C-alpha positions as CSV (number, residue, x, y, z in Angstrom):
1,M,91.4,109.4,115.9
2,K,89.0,111.2,113.5
3,E,89.9,114.6,115.2
4,L,93.6,114.0,114.7
5,F,93.0,112.9,111.1
6,S,90.9,116.1,110.4
7,A,93.5,118.2,112.1
8,Y,96.3,116.8,109.9
9,L,94.2,117.2,106.7
10,K,93.5,120.9,107.6
11,N,97.1,121.6,108.7
12,P,99.5,119.0,107.3
13,T,102.5,119.6,109.5
14,L,105.1,117.1,110.8
15,D,103.8,117.5,114.3
16,N,100.2,116.8,113.3
17,F,101.3,113.8,111.2
18,R,103.4,112.3,114.1
19,S,100.5,112.8,116.5
20,L,98.1,111.1,114.1
21,R,100.5,108.2,113.4
22,T,101.3,107.7,117.1
23,A,97.6,107.5,117.9
24,F,96.9,105.2,115.0
25,I,99.6,102.6,115.6
26,S,98.8,102.7,119.4
27,D,95.3,101.5,118.7
28,K,94.9,97.9,120.0
29,Q,92.9,96.9,116.9
30,F,95.6,98.1,114.5
31,D,97.6,95.4,112.7
32,P,100.3,96.7,110.4
33,Y,100.4,93.4,108.6
34,S,96.7,92.9,108.0
35,D,95.8,92.0,104.4
36,E,92.1,92.8,104.0
37,L,92.9,95.2,101.0
38,D,95.4,93.0,99.2
39,G,92.8,92.3,96.4
40,V,91.7,95.9,95.9
41,G,94.1,96.6,93.0
42,R,92.7,93.5,91.2
43,L,89.1,94.7,91.8
44,V,90.0,98.1,90.3
45,H,91.8,96.5,87.4
46,E,88.8,94.3,86.7
47,A,86.5,97.4,86.8
48,R,84.7,96.1,89.9
49,Y,84.6,99.6,91.3
50,E,81.7,99.3,93.6
51,E,83.2,96.3,95.3
52,A,86.5,98.1,95.6
53,V,84.9,101.1,97.2
54,N,82.9,99.0,99.7
55,L,85.9,96.9,100.6
56,I,88.1,99.9,101.2
57,R,85.5,101.8,103.2
58,K,84.9,98.7,105.3
59,H,88.5,98.4,106.3
60,L,89.8,102.0,106.5
61,L,89.5,101.7,110.3
62,P,91.3,100.3,112.1
63,G,94.0,99.5,109.6
64,Y,94.2,101.6,106.5
65,L,93.2,105.2,107.3
66,L,96.8,106.3,106.8
67,S,97.5,104.2,103.7
68,P,98.2,106.3,100.7
69,S,97.3,103.4,98.3
70,A,94.0,102.7,100.0
71,H,93.0,106.3,99.4
72,M,94.4,106.3,95.9
73,N,92.5,103.2,94.9
74,L,89.4,104.6,96.5
75,S,89.9,107.8,94.4
76,I,90.3,105.8,91.2
77,A,87.2,103.6,91.9
78,L,85.1,106.6,92.9
79,G,86.2,108.5,89.7
80,K,85.2,105.5,87.6
81,L,81.8,105.5,89.3
82,G,81.3,109.2,88.3
83,K,81.8,110.5,91.9
84,D,84.4,113.0,90.8
85,D,84.2,115.3,93.9
86,D,84.7,112.3,96.3
87,A,87.5,111.0,94.0
88,K,89.3,114.4,94.2
89,V,89.1,114.4,98.0
90,E,90.5,110.9,98.2
91,K,93.3,111.7,95.8
92,K,94.2,114.8,97.9
93,I,94.2,112.6,101.1
94,A,96.5,110.1,99.4
95,G,98.9,112.9,98.5
96,L,98.8,114.4,102.0
97,L,99.6,111.0,103.6
98,L,102.5,110.5,101.2
99,S,103.7,114.0,102.2
100,G,103.4,113.1,105.9
101,I,105.6,110.1,105.4
102,E,108.2,112.2,103.5
103,M,108.2,114.8,106.3
104,T,109.4,112.2,108.8
105,G,112.8,111.8,107.3
106,D,114.9,111.7,104.1
107,G,115.1,108.0,103.5
108,T,118.7,107.6,104.8
109,P,119.7,105.3,107.6
110,Q,120.2,108.3,109.8
111,A,116.7,109.7,109.0
112,P,114.6,107.0,107.6
113,F,111.0,107.6,106.6
114,Q,108.4,106.4,109.2
115,V,105.6,104.3,107.9
116,T,102.4,103.0,109.3
117,R,102.3,99.8,107.2
118,I,104.9,98.0,105.2
119,S,102.7,98.7,102.1
120,D,103.4,102.4,102.6
121,E,107.0,101.7,101.6
122,Y,105.7,100.5,98.2
123,D,103.3,103.4,98.0
124,Y,106.3,105.7,98.2
125,L,108.2,103.8,95.5
126,A,105.2,103.8,93.2
127,A,104.6,107.5,93.7
128,Y,108.1,108.2,92.4
129,Q,108.1,105.4,89.9
130,L,111.1,103.7,91.6
131,G,111.7,100.0,91.0
132,F,113.4,98.0,93.7
133,R,115.6,94.9,93.6
134,Q,115.4,93.6,97.2
135,Q,114.3,94.4,100.7
136,S,116.3,93.7,103.8
137,L,115.9,94.4,107.5
138,E,118.7,96.1,109.3
139,E,119.3,97.3,112.8
140,L,120.9,100.6,113.5
141,N,121.0,102.4,116.9
142,Q,118.3,100.1,118.3
143,R,116.0,100.9,115.4
144,R,114.6,98.4,112.9
145,L,115.0,99.7,109.3
146,D,113.6,98.2,106.1
147,R,116.3,98.9,103.4
148,L,114.9,98.8,99.9
149,E,117.6,98.6,97.3
150,L,116.4,100.4,94.2
151,D,117.0,99.5,90.5
152,N,119.2,102.6,90.2
153,G,121.6,101.2,92.8
154,K,120.6,103.6,95.6
155,A,118.7,102.5,98.7
156,V,115.9,104.1,100.7
157,Y,115.3,103.3,104.4
158,F,112.0,103.1,106.3
159,D,111.8,102.9,110.1
160,V,109.6,99.9,111.1
161,T,110.6,99.8,114.7
162,D,107.1,100.8,115.9
163,L,105.5,98.2,113.7
164,A,107.5,95.3,115.1
165,R,106.2,95.8,118.6
């Protein structure tokens, strides 16, 4: 896993991202619905940066290595602790992971984005400051798609077929 992660960070191509994602979601310990980091945002907001860093680092594997928000929250917390170089690295990783998601499709039903966790969908929306009204699950061509209806009336689609197995 670490080799594939390093390979993607060094050469962020669609093929490298897909290889990494496939290996990641195939890991028997991976749970796309785990919630160990649900309180990290609160810890960061409450300036409990050391706790946030420790919690994120504890759970990056097996569940959050490919989570843009885990790396972004880690970047923020490290920055607040004066660890600027580490914070820059984590911010770069968050951006590369978001780019990886974007390379997998265009957000339409025909080419939905592929995510590793449901929270990645919200990371995408947050990165582009998109609000949403509702989420629904649709089936198209034997694929399970999360449809997020945006505040602007448009919709963005995420393929969650692999996560439902």
